[in-house]
C-alpha positions in Angstrom: 14.2 -18.5 0.6 10.5 -17.4 0.5 8.1 -18.0 -2.3 8.4 -14.2 -2.9 12.0 -14.4 -3.8 13.0 -15.3 -7.4 9.3 -15.8 -8.5 8.3 -17.6 -11.6 6.0 -14.7 -12.5 5.0 -11.4 -11.1 3.2 -11.4 -7.7 -0.1 -9.5 -7.6 -0.8 -7.2 -4.6 -3.3 -4.5 -3.7 -3.0 -1.4 -1.5 -5.4 1.2 -0.3 -5.2 5.0 -0.2 -7.7 5.9 2.4 -8.8 9.5 2.5 -10.5 11.1 5.5 -11.0 14.8 6.1 -8.3 15.8 3.7 -5.8 13.4 5.2 -4.4 10.1 3.9 -3.6 7.0 6.0 0.0 5.9 5.8 1.8 3.1 7.6 5.5 2.7 8.4 6.7 -0.7 7.2 7.9 -2.8 10.1 9.6 -5.5 7.9 12.0 -5.7 5.0 11.9 -4.8 2.2 11.4 -1.1 2.9 11.5 -1.3 6.7 11.1 2.2 8.1 9.5 3.7 5.0 6.0 5.0 5.0 3.6 3.5 2.4 0.0 2.6 1.9 -1.4 -0.5 3.7 -1.6 -3.5 1.4 -0.6 -7.0 0.6 -0.9 -10.0 -1.6 -4.1 -10.9 -3.4 -5.4 -14.4 -2.4 -6.8 -16.9 -4.9 -10.5 -16.4 -5.3 -10.4 -12.8 -4.1 -11.0 -9.7 -6.2 -8.5 -6.8 -6.1 -11.0 -4.6 -4.2 -11.6 -7.4 -1.6 -7.8 -7.9 -1.2 -7.3 -4.2 -0.7 -10.1 -4.0 2.0 -8.9 -7.2 3.7 -5.3 -6.1 3.9 -6.2 -2.7 5.2 -8.2 -4.2 8.0 -5.5 -6.9 8.8 -2.6 -4.5 8.7 -3.9 -1.4 10.5 -7.4 -2.1 11.7 -9.2 0.4 9.4 -12.3 -0.2 7.3 -12.8 1.7 4.0 -14.7 1.4 0.8 -12.4 1.0 -2.2 -14.0 3.2 -4.9 -11.6 3.5 -7.8 -8.3 2.2 -9.0 -5.9 5.2 -8.8 -2.8 3.5 -10.2 -0.3 0.8 -10.0 3.4 0.2 -9.3 5.8 -2.3 -10.8 8.3 -3.2 -8.1 11.2 -5.2 -9.6 14.4 -5.9 -7.8 17.4 -7.6 -9.3 20.3 -9.4 -7.6 24.0 -8.9 -8.3 23.8 -11.2 -11.3 20.8 -9.3 -12.8 18.3 -12.0 -12.1 14.8 -10.9 -10.9 14.8 -11.4 -7.2 11.4 -9.8 -6.5 8.6 -8.7 -8.9 5.4 -7.3 -7.5 2.6 -5.5 -9.3 0.7 -3.4 -6.8 -2.7 -2.1 -7.8 -3.8 0.9 -5.6 -7.4 1.8 -4.8 -8.6 5.2 -3.6 -11.0 4.6 -0.8 -13.3 6.5 1.6 -12.8 5.9 5.3 -15.6 4.0 7.1 -14.2 3.2 10.6 -11.1 2.7 12.7 -8.3 5.1 13.6 -5.4 2.9 12.6 -3.2 0.8 14.8 0.3 -0.5 14.7 1.0 -4.3 14.5 3.4 -6.8 13.1 3.5 -5.2 9.7 3.0 -1.5 10.7 5.5 0.1 13.1 3.6 3.5 12.9 0.3 4.6 11.5 -0.5 8.3 10.7 -3.2 10.3 9.0 -1.3 13.0 7.1 -2.0 15.8 4.6 -0.2 15.6 1.3 2.0 18.4 2.4 3.0 16.6 5.6 3.8 13.4 3.6 6.8 15.0 1.9 8.6 15.2 5.2 8.4 11.4 5.7 10.7 8.7 4.3 8.4 6.9 1.8 8.4 4.1 -0.7 9.1 5.1 -4.3 6.1 6.7 -6.0 4.0 7.2 -2.9 3.5 10.9 -3.5 2.3 10.3 -7.0 -0.2 7.6 -5.8 -1.5 9.9 -3.1 -2.2 12.7 -5.6 -4.0 10.3 -7.9 -6.1 9.1 -5.0 -7.2 12.6 -4.1 -8.0 13.3 -7.7 -10.0 10.1 -8.1 -12.1 11.0 -5.1 -12.5 14.6 -6.1 -10.4 16.4 -3.5 
């Protein structure tokens, strides 16, 4: 059992909604939970790291893209319970809207596929819950 299962308290994570030329960067999760679903690149916040630093670091580590996190565009509470009703997983993911700086995006151990898509193209992909809402909020936060 990992330290992410049956946590004593919620686990804080950050993700990044990178916008470039009217498109947003999405990555297909390579691992459970949510393997095969498209989402925003992100991961856990490390001790001593700000939310924005975590968002930028995870973006670079996961898909090789550099972006400037500019505004928080939302958050998601991800809570999963086991058959007995106990909290098996509890993540709070804070999402930043960011402007692209460099990198095209690359697959790796955490990302099976990486795409730059328009919001209209996103609806055809299998995605994590709430992704469309977060993408709309990111475009609104960055004025387009």
